[in-house]
C-alpha positions, 0 to 999 in steps of 0.5 A: 750075480745077485744084488740084495737090497737092505732097507734101513729104517722106515724105507718105502718098499715101493721105492725099494722095488723100483730100485731093484728093477733098475739095478736088475736092468742096468747090471743084468743081475738078479735082485731081491729085497731083504725083509729082515729088520735092520735097526739103525738106532744103535748108530744114531747120534742123539745131538745131531739126529744123524746116523753114523754110516761107518757103524751101519756099514760094519753091521751090514758087512756081517750080513754079507755071505751069511747065506752064501748067495750074496754077491752085492749088498746095498743098504738104502735109507731115507735117514740122514747119515754122516761119516 
């Protein structure tokens, strides 16, 4: 199994690497950090300064399986999300 981690927004890549190591250990899976840019701004709600999680998930769904290798895609972000 391959778990791909997608940093969303300004994500600390050191933290992303630590998350990958933990996922790999817990699920006995290969992990990798995707280095493609994922701009969360289209999902931003200006009044609340939060990001609509459903919009982000919809865009993420288009990324899964694009390369034929993704078994799981995990988005990680320091942003304030709402449903």
